[in-house]
N, CA, C and O atoms as CSV, one atom per row, in Angstrom:
chain,resi,resn,atom,element,x,y,z
A,1,MET,N,N,0.820,-1.195,0.000
A,1,MET,CA,C,0.000,0.000,0.000
A,1,MET,C,C,0.862,1.257,0.000
A,1,MET,O,O,0.472,2.287,-0.550
A,2,HIS,N,N,2.032,1.166,0.618
A,2,HIS,CA,C,2.907,2.334,0.687
A,2,HIS,C,C,3.389,2.757,-0.693
A,2,HIS,O,O,3.521,3.950,-0.966
A,3,PHE,N,N,3.653,1.788,-1.566
A,3,PHE,CA,C,4.105,2.110,-2.919
A,3,PHE,C,C,3.008,2.818,-3.710
A,3,PHE,O,O,3.292,3.725,-4.493
A,4,LEU,N,N,1.756,2.405,-3.508
A,4,LEU,CA,C,0.645,3.067,-4.197
A,4,LEU,C,C,0.542,4.525,-3.786
A,4,LEU,O,O,0.385,5.407,-4.631
A,5,VAL,N,N,0.629,4.776,-2.493
A,5,VAL,CA,C,0.530,6.142,-1.982
A,5,VAL,C,C,1.716,6.973,-2.465
A,5,VAL,O,O,1.543,8.113,-2.895
A,6,LEU,N,N,2.915,6.406,-2.395
A,6,LEU,CA,C,4.105,7.113,-2.862
A,6,LEU,C,C,3.983,7.455,-4.346
A,6,LEU,O,O,4.256,8.589,-4.741
A,7,GLY,N,N,3.584,6.504,-5.158
A,7,GLY,CA,C,3.424,6.741,-6.587
A,7,GLY,C,C,2.383,7.809,-6.884
A,7,GLY,O,O,2.590,8.671,-7.738
A,8,ALA,N,N,1.267,7.748,-6.176
A,8,ALA,CA,C,0.215,8.752,-6.373
A,8,ALA,C,C,0.711,10.140,-5.980
A,8,ALA,O,O,0.413,11.122,-6.660
A,9,LEU,N,N,1.463,10.223,-4.892
A,9,LEU,CA,C,2.011,11.519,-4.473
A,9,LEU,C,C,3.024,12.054,-5.479
A,9,LEU,O,O,3.025,13.249,-5.778
A,10,LEU,N,N,3.884,11.189,-6.003
A,10,LEU,CA,C,4.854,11.625,-7.004
A,10,LEU,C,C,4.159,12.122,-8.266
A,10,LEU,O,O,4.522,13.168,-8.804
A,11,ASN,N,N,3.173,11.387,-8.736
A,11,ASN,CA,C,2.449,11.802,-9.940
A,11,ASN,C,C,1.643,13.075,-9.702
A,11,ASN,O,O,1.599,13.950,-10.567
A,12,ALA,N,N,1.011,13.184,-8.551
A,12,ALA,CA,C,0.245,14.391,-8.239
A,12,ALA,C,C,1.160,15.604,-8.153
A,12,ALA,O,O,0.794,16.692,-8.598
A,13,THR,N,N,2.346,15.423,-7.584
A,13,THR,CA,C,3.304,16.521,-7.498
A,13,THR,C,C,3.718,16.985,-8.888
A,13,THR,O,O,3.781,18.187,-9.149
A,14,ALA,N,N,4.003,16.039,-9.783
A,14,ALA,CA,C,4.384,16.402,-11.151
A,14,ALA,C,C,3.260,17.160,-11.843
A,14,ALA,O,O,3.510,18.167,-12.506
A,15,ILE,N,N,2.049,16.697,-11.699
A,15,ILE,CA,C,0.913,17.333,-12.366
A,15,ILE,C,C,0.652,18.717,-11.789
A,15,ILE,O,O,0.348,19.649,-12.533
A,16,LEU,N,N,0.767,18.860,-10.475
A,16,LEU,CA,C,0.554,20.169,-9.855
A,16,LEU,C,C,1.663,21.155,-10.230
A,16,LEU,O,O,1.390,22.330,-10.473
A,17,LEU,N,N,2.897,20.687,-10.276
A,17,LEU,CA,C,4.007,21.576,-10.614
A,17,LEU,C,C,3.992,22.010,-12.073
A,17,LEU,O,O,4.286,23.164,-12.383
A,18,TYR,N,N,3.652,21.092,-12.967
A,18,TYR,CA,C,3.779,21.347,-14.391
A,18,TYR,C,C,2.449,21.561,-15.109
A,18,TYR,O,O,2.443,21.923,-16.285
A,19,GLY,N,N,1.344,21.350,-14.442
A,19,GLY,CA,C,0.050,21.507,-15.084
A,19,GLY,C,C,-0.343,20.331,-15.952
A,19,GLY,O,O,-1.339,20.400,-16.672
A,20,GLY,N,N,0.404,19.278,-15.899
A,20,GLY,CA,C,0.180,18.055,-16.666
A,20,GLY,C,C,1.412,17.194,-16.501
A,20,GLY,O,O,2.428,17.663,-15.988
A,21,MET,N,N,1.346,15.954,-16.921
A,21,MET,CA,C,2.497,15.062,-16.775
A,21,MET,C,C,3.514,15.366,-17.870
A,21,MET,O,O,3.225,15.175,-19.051
A,22,PRO,N,N,4.710,15.842,-17.490
A,22,PRO,CA,C,5.722,16.111,-18.513
A,22,PRO,C,C,6.282,14.819,-19.099
A,22,PRO,O,O,6.432,13.814,-18.404
A,23,VAL,N,N,6.585,14.871,-20.384
A,23,VAL,CA,C,7.141,13.719,-21.088
A,23,VAL,C,C,8.469,14.155,-21.701
A,23,VAL,O,O,8.523,15.140,-22.438
A,24,ASP,N,N,9.516,13.438,-21.403
A,24,ASP,CA,C,10.838,13.757,-21.910
A,24,ASP,C,C,10.954,13.350,-23.381
A,24,ASP,O,O,10.700,12.193,-23.717
A,25,PRO,N,N,11.335,14.284,-24.265
A,25,PRO,CA,C,11.433,13.938,-25.686
A,25,PRO,C,C,12.491,12.876,-25.976
A,25,PRO,O,O,12.315,12.078,-26.896
A,26,VAL,N,N,13.573,12.846,-25.223
A,26,VAL,CA,C,14.603,11.822,-25.425
A,26,VAL,C,C,14.054,10.445,-25.067
A,26,VAL,O,O,14.337,9.465,-25.756
A,27,ALA,N,N,13.270,10.368,-23.995
A,27,ALA,CA,C,12.659,9.098,-23.606
A,27,ALA,C,C,11.675,8.623,-24.672
A,27,ALA,O,O,11.570,7.425,-24.935
A,28,LEU,N,N,10.948,9.573,-25.291
A,28,LEU,CA,C,10.042,9.195,-26.386
A,28,LEU,C,C,10.815,8.545,-27.525
A,28,LEU,O,O,10.394,7.522,-28.065
A,29,ASP,N,N,11.952,9.142,-27.890
A,29,ASP,CA,C,12.771,8.574,-28.967
A,29,ASP,C,C,13.267,7.182,-28.600
A,29,ASP,O,O,13.192,6.261,-29.414
A,30,LYS,N,N,13.774,7.023,-27.375
A,30,LYS,CA,C,14.308,5.724,-26.948
A,30,LYS,C,C,13.230,4.653,-26.868
A,30,LYS,O,O,13.509,3.468,-27.046
A,31,ALA,N,N,11.992,5.076,-26.598
A,31,ALA,CA,C,10.884,4.123,-26.513
A,31,ALA,C,C,10.279,3.827,-27.884
A,31,ALA,O,O,9.339,3.041,-27.995
A,32,GLY,N,N,10.819,4.454,-28.920
A,32,GLY,CA,C,10.282,4.237,-30.258
A,32,GLY,C,C,9.018,5.018,-30.538
A,32,GLY,O,O,8.222,4.623,-31.391
A,33,LEU,N,N,8.816,6.130,-29.829
A,33,LEU,CA,C,7.593,6.919,-29.954
A,33,LEU,C,C,7.857,8.335,-30.458
A,33,LEU,O,O,7.110,9.258,-30.133
A,34,SER,N,N,8.902,8.510,-31.237
A,34,SER,CA,C,9.246,9.857,-31.697
A,34,SER,C,C,8.140,10.471,-32.559
A,34,SER,O,O,8.082,11.694,-32.688
A,35,ALA,N,N,7.273,9.666,-33.145
A,35,ALA,CA,C,6.158,10.193,-33.931
A,35,ALA,C,C,5.183,10.981,-33.069
A,35,ALA,O,O,4.436,11.808,-33.592
A,36,TYR,N,N,5.174,10.747,-31.766
A,36,TYR,CA,C,4.254,11.452,-30.872
A,36,TYR,C,C,4.786,12.805,-30.422
A,36,TYR,O,O,4.074,13.556,-29.756
A,37,ARG,N,N,6.018,13.124,-30.772
A,37,ARG,CA,C,6.612,14.388,-30.339
A,37,ARG,C,C,5.807,15.581,-30.861
A,37,ARG,O,O,5.436,16.460,-30.083
A,38,ASP,N,N,5.536,15.619,-32.162
A,38,ASP,CA,C,4.764,16.728,-32.730
A,38,ASP,C,C,3.347,16.753,-32.179
A,38,ASP,O,O,2.789,17.821,-31.927
A,39,PHE,N,N,2.775,15.582,-31.993
A,39,PHE,CA,C,1.423,15.496,-31.428
A,39,PHE,C,C,1.369,16.158,-30.055
A,39,PHE,O,O,0.454,16.932,-29.777
A,40,LEU,N,N,2.341,15.860,-29.198
A,40,LEU,CA,C,2.358,16.438,-27.864
A,40,LEU,C,C,2.683,17.923,-27.885
A,40,LEU,O,O,2.181,18.678,-27.053
A,41,LEU,N,N,3.516,18.348,-28.826
A,41,LEU,CA,C,3.842,19.773,-28.933
A,41,LEU,C,C,2.611,20.615,-29.258
A,41,LEU,O,O,2.475,21.729,-28.752
A,42,HIS,N,N,1.715,20.096,-30.094
A,42,HIS,CA,C,0.574,20.877,-30.558
A,42,HIS,C,C,-0.727,20.550,-29.840
A,42,HIS,O,O,-1.722,21.246,-30.043
A,43,ARG,N,N,-0.752,19.536,-29.026
A,43,ARG,CA,C,-1.987,19.069,-28.404
A,43,ARG,C,C,-2.536,20.062,-27.384
A,43,ARG,O,O,-3.701,20.452,-27.467
A,44,LYS,N,N,-1.721,20.469,-26.435
A,44,LYS,CA,C,-2.097,21.428,-25.389
A,44,LYS,C,C,-3.385,21.029,-24.667
A,44,LYS,O,O,-4.260,21.868,-24.453
A,45,ASP,N,N,-3.503,19.758,-24.293
A,45,ASP,CA,C,-4.707,19.297,-23.607
A,45,ASP,C,C,-4.564,19.271,-22.089
A,45,ASP,O,O,-5.523,18.957,-21.385
A,46,GLY,N,N,-3.391,19.593,-21.581
A,46,GLY,CA,C,-3.192,19.622,-20.144
A,46,GLY,C,C,-2.881,18.275,-19.529
A,46,GLY,O,O,-2.547,18.212,-18.346
A,47,LEU,N,N,-2.980,17.193,-20.289
A,47,LEU,CA,C,-2.683,15.880,-19.736
A,47,LEU,C,C,-1.193,15.575,-19.798
A,47,LEU,O,O,-0.594,15.168,-18.803
A,48,HIS,N,N,-0.604,15.771,-20.961
A,48,HIS,CA,C,0.821,15.557,-21.158
A,48,HIS,C,C,1.372,16.713,-21.978
A,48,HIS,O,O,0.662,17.308,-22.789
A,49,TYR,N,N,2.608,17.017,-21.766
A,49,TYR,CA,C,3.263,17.977,-22.635
A,49,TYR,C,C,4.727,17.597,-22.746
A,49,TYR,O,O,5.280,16.910,-21.887
A,50,LEU,N,N,5.329,18.052,-23.805
A,50,LEU,CA,C,6.719,17.755,-24.066
A,50,LEU,C,C,7.565,18.757,-23.300
A,50,LEU,O,O,7.453,19.962,-23.526
A,51,GLY,N,N,8.399,18.282,-22.409
A,51,GLY,CA,C,9.224,19.191,-21.642
A,51,GLY,C,C,10.110,18.463,-20.671
A,51,GLY,O,O,10.200,17.235,-20.687
A,52,PRO,N,N,10.765,19.226,-19.822
A,52,PRO,CA,C,11.673,18.602,-18.855
A,52,PRO,C,C,10.894,17.700,-17.897
A,52,PRO,O,O,9.955,18.141,-17.235
A,53,ALA,N,N,11.291,16.463,-17.838
A,53,ALA,CA,C,10.506,15.491,-17.071
A,53,ALA,C,C,11.228,14.982,-15.839
A,53,ALA,O,O,10.589,14.431,-14.943
A,54,PHE,N,N,12.525,15.146,-15.770
A,54,PHE,CA,C,13.275,14.585,-14.651
A,54,PHE,C,C,13.056,15.433,-13.420
A,54,PHE,O,O,13.114,16.655,-13.553
A,55,PRO,N,N,12.818,14.918,-12.268
A,55,PRO,CA,C,12.748,13.526,-11.865
A,55,PRO,C,C,11.333,12.983,-11.752
A,55,PRO,O,O,11.163,11.793,-11.487
A,56,LEU,N,N,10.298,13.821,-11.945
A,56,LEU,CA,C,8.941,13.378,-11.641
A,56,LEU,C,C,8.130,12.895,-12.841
A,56,LEU,O,O,7.215,12.089,-12.674
A,57,GLY,N,N,8.440,13.361,-14.018
A,57,GLY,CA,C,7.614,13.059,-15.185
A,57,GLY,C,C,7.965,11.739,-15.842
A,57,GLY,O,O,8.681,10.909,-15.281
A,58,ASP,N,N,7.441,11.568,-17.049
A,58,ASP,CA,C,7.689,10.353,-17.833
A,58,ASP,C,C,9.047,10.466,-18.522
A,58,ASP,O,O,9.145,11.006,-19.624
A,59,TRP,N,N,10.077,9.964,-17.882
A,59,TRP,CA,C,11.426,10.033,-18.447
A,59,TRP,C,C,12.088,8.672,-18.551
A,59,TRP,O,O,13.226,8.573,-19.010
A,60,ILE,N,N,11.398,7.624,-18.135
A,60,ILE,CA,C,11.952,6.271,-18.180
A,60,ILE,C,C,11.395,5.572,-19.416
A,60,ILE,O,O,10.203,5.268,-19.474
A,61,PRO,N,N,12.263,5.313,-20.414
A,61,PRO,CA,C,11.764,4.678,-21.640
A,61,PRO,C,C,11.632,3.167,-21.490
A,61,PRO,O,O,12.546,2.501,-21.003
A,62,LEU,N,N,10.510,2.643,-21.903
A,62,LEU,CA,C,10.266,1.209,-22.025
A,62,LEU,C,C,9.810,0.977,-23.462
A,62,LEU,O,O,9.397,1.932,-24.121
A,63,PRO,N,N,9.868,-0.230,-23.964
A,63,PRO,CA,C,9.415,-0.461,-25.340
A,63,PRO,C,C,7.952,-0.040,-25.523
A,63,PRO,O,O,7.049,-0.621,-24.921
A,64,GLY,N,N,7.739,0.962,-26.348
A,64,GLY,CA,C,6.387,1.394,-26.667
A,64,GLY,C,C,5.741,2.330,-25.675
A,64,GLY,O,O,4.557,2.637,-25.818
A,65,ARG,N,N,6.473,2.803,-24.665
A,65,ARG,CA,C,5.898,3.735,-23.693
A,65,ARG,C,C,6.988,4.413,-22.883
A,65,ARG,O,O,8.130,3.957,-22.837
A,66,THR,N,N,6.613,5.504,-22.250
A,66,THR,CA,C,7.485,6.135,-21.276
A,66,THR,C,C,6.733,6.153,-19.955
A,66,THR,O,O,5.511,6.295,-19.928
A,67,VAL,N,N,7.462,6.011,-18.872
A,67,VAL,CA,C,6.822,5.968,-17.556
A,67,VAL,C,C,7.560,6.886,-16.589
A,67,VAL,O,O,8.703,7.280,-16.819
A,68,SER,N,N,6.882,7.205,-15.524
A,68,SER,CA,C,7.447,8.047,-14.471
A,68,SER,C,C,7.803,7.177,-13.272
A,68,SER,O,O,7.327,6.048,-13.163
A,69,PRO,N,N,8.630,7.689,-12.379
A,69,PRO,CA,C,8.897,6.947,-11.139
A,69,PRO,C,C,7.613,6.685,-10.348
A,69,PRO,O,O,7.465,5.633,-9.727
A,70,GLY,N,N,6.691,7.644,-10.375
A,70,GLY,CA,C,5.413,7.434,-9.690
A,70,GLY,C,C,4.621,6.297,-10.303
A,70,GLY,O,O,4.007,5.507,-9.585
A,71,GLY,N,N,4.630,6.208,-11.624
A,71,GLY,CA,C,3.944,5.116,-12.307
A,71,GLY,C,C,4.549,3.769,-11.980
A,71,GLY,O,O,3.831,2.784,-11.812
A,72,LEU,N,N,5.882,3.721,-11.889
A,72,LEU,CA,C,6.544,2.469,-11.507
A,72,LEU,C,C,6.207,2.080,-10.074
A,72,LEU,O,O,6.004,0.902,-9.779
A,73,ALA,N,N,6.148,3.071,-9.177
A,73,ALA,CA,C,5.799,2.776,-7.789
A,73,ALA,C,C,4.367,2.240,-7.685
A,73,ALA,O,O,4.099,1.311,-6.924
A,74,ILE,N,N,3.460,2.830,-8.452
A,74,ILE,CA,C,2.075,2.346,-8.449
A,74,ILE,C,C,2.007,0.921,-8.987
A,74,ILE,O,O,1.325,0.074,-8.412
A,75,ALA,N,N,2.711,0.651,-10.088
A,75,ALA,CA,C,2.715,-0.703,-10.653
A,75,ALA,C,C,3.293,-1.709,-9.669
A,75,ALA,O,O,2.766,-2.811,-9.521
A,76,LEU,N,N,4.377,-1.332,-8.993
A,76,LEU,CA,C,4.974,-2.217,-7.995
A,76,LEU,C,C,3.999,-2.473,-6.849
A,76,LEU,O,O,3.861,-3.605,-6.385
A,77,GLY,N,N,3.329,-1.426,-6.401
A,77,GLY,CA,C,2.338,-1.591,-5.336
A,77,GLY,C,C,1.199,-2.498,-5.741
A,77,GLY,O,O,0.762,-3.339,-4.955
A,78,LEU,N,N,0.707,-2.334,-6.974
A,78,LEU,CA,C,-0.381,-3.195,-7.447
A,78,LEU,C,C,0.061,-4.644,-7.566
A,78,LEU,O,O,-0.743,-5.557,-7.380
A,79,PHE,N,N,1.324,-4.857,-7.871
A,79,PHE,CA,C,1.859,-6.221,-7.941
A,79,PHE,C,C,2.029,-6.808,-6.540
A,79,PHE,O,O,1.725,-7.979,-6.317
A,80,LEU,N,N,2.510,-6.001,-5.603
A,80,LEU,CA,C,2.834,-6.516,-4.268
A,80,LEU,C,C,1.614,-6.742,-3.376
A,80,LEU,O,O,1.654,-7.599,-2.493
A,81,ILE,N,N,0.548,-6.003,-3.585
A,81,ILE,CA,C,-0.631,-6.155,-2.713
A,81,ILE,C,C,-1.141,-7.590,-2.714
A,81,ILE,O,O,-1.283,-8.164,-1.634
A,82,PRO,N,N,-1.425,-8.202,-3.861
A,82,PRO,CA,C,-1.908,-9.590,-3.784
A,82,PRO,C,C,-0.828,-10.576,-3.341
A,82,PRO,O,O,-1.123,-11.564,-2.670
A,83,VAL,N,N,0.429,-10.304,-3.720
A,83,VAL,CA,C,1.508,-11.216,-3.341
A,83,VAL,C,C,1.704,-11.206,-1.832
A,83,VAL,O,O,1.745,-12.261,-1.199
A,84,LEU,N,N,1.825,-10.018,-1.260
A,84,LEU,CA,C,2.039,-9.927,0.189
A,84,LEU,C,C,0.785,-10.291,0.971
A,84,LEU,O,O,0.873,-10.846,2.066
A,85,GLY,N,N,-0.383,-9.982,0.412
A,85,GLY,CA,C,-1.623,-10.355,1.084
A,85,GLY,C,C,-1.774,-11.861,1.176
A,85,GLY,O,O,-2.218,-12.375,2.203
A,86,GLU,N,N,-1.417,-12.570,0.131
A,86,GLU,CA,C,-1.478,-14.038,0.138
A,86,GLU,C,C,-0.468,-14.603,1.127
A,86,GLU,O,O,-0.765,-15.549,1.857
A,87,ARG,N,N,0.716,-14.026,1.147
A,87,ARG,CA,C,1.751,-14.516,2.053
A,87,ARG,C,C,1.361,-14.294,3.515
A,87,ARG,O,O,1.603,-15.150,4.367
A,88,ARG,N,N,0.765,-13.155,3.793
A,88,ARG,CA,C,0.333,-12.869,5.166
A,88,ARG,C,C,-0.801,-13.783,5.599
A,88,ARG,O,O,-0.855,-14.213,6.751
A,89,SER,N,N,-1.713,-14.084,4.666
A,89,SER,CA,C,-2.833,-14.945,5.045
A,89,SER,C,C,-2.356,-16.379,5.294
A,89,SER,O,O,-2.976,-17.097,6.079
A,90,ASN,N,N,-1.290,-16.802,4.657
A,90,ASN,CA,C,-0.740,-18.136,4.903
A,90,ASN,C,C,-0.017,-18.212,6.237
A,90,ASN,O,O,0.104,-19.296,6.807
A,91,HIS,N,N,0.464,-17.093,6.745
A,91,HIS,CA,C,1.203,-17.072,8.006
A,91,HIS,C,C,0.339,-16.638,9.180
A,91,HIS,O,O,0.840,-16.496,10.295
A,92,ALA,N,N,-0.925,-16.430,8.950
A,92,ALA,CA,C,-1.798,-16.012,10.035
A,92,ALA,C,C,-1.972,-17.166,11.015
A,92,ALA,O,O,-2.068,-18.328,10.618
A,93,PRO,N,N,-2.012,-16.829,12.295
A,93,PRO,CA,C,-2.204,-17.924,13.282
A,93,PRO,C,C,-3.557,-18.569,13.119
A,93,PRO,O,O,-4.564,-17.901,12.884
A,94,ARG,N,N,-3.561,-19.864,13.246
A,94,ARG,CA,C,-4.815,-20.612,13.091
A,94,ARG,C,C,-5.459,-20.793,14.466
A,94,ARG,O,O,-4.786,-21.073,15.458
A,95,THR,N,N,-6.737,-20.629,14.492
A,95,THR,CA,C,-7.482,-20.817,15.750
A,95,THR,C,C,-8.300,-22.082,15.644
A,95,THR,O,O,-8.737,-22.486,14.567
A,96,ARG,N,N,-8.490,-22.681,16.780
A,96,ARG,CA,C,-9.319,-23.912,16.819
A,96,ARG,C,C,-10.747,-23.523,17.070
A,96,ARG,O,O,-11.038,-22.609,17.842
A,97,ALA,N,N,-11.621,-24.220,16.418
A,97,ALA,CA,C,-13.056,-23.946,16.581
A,97,ALA,C,C,-13.648,-24.814,17.657
A,97,ALA,O,O,-14.844,-24.724,17.935
């Protein structure tokens, strides 16, 4: 749960500071998404914009996408919740009826 909260706070901070999630143009190129550069430059929809993204915005290139540290923290949290929840339920003390 802590990773979800941390990720949400990081993403909210980026959006509040920049008015939208910044996307690093170099990360777009490395992710194979350079065609979206002009789209983001002219879009002006407030969701994403092309600009300085480090350290809060989408600056981490993955194949076909760019992600932010907050997005990675949220993904990690979503992965760990069922894993750790299952592990905790297996270690819970058993009571006799």
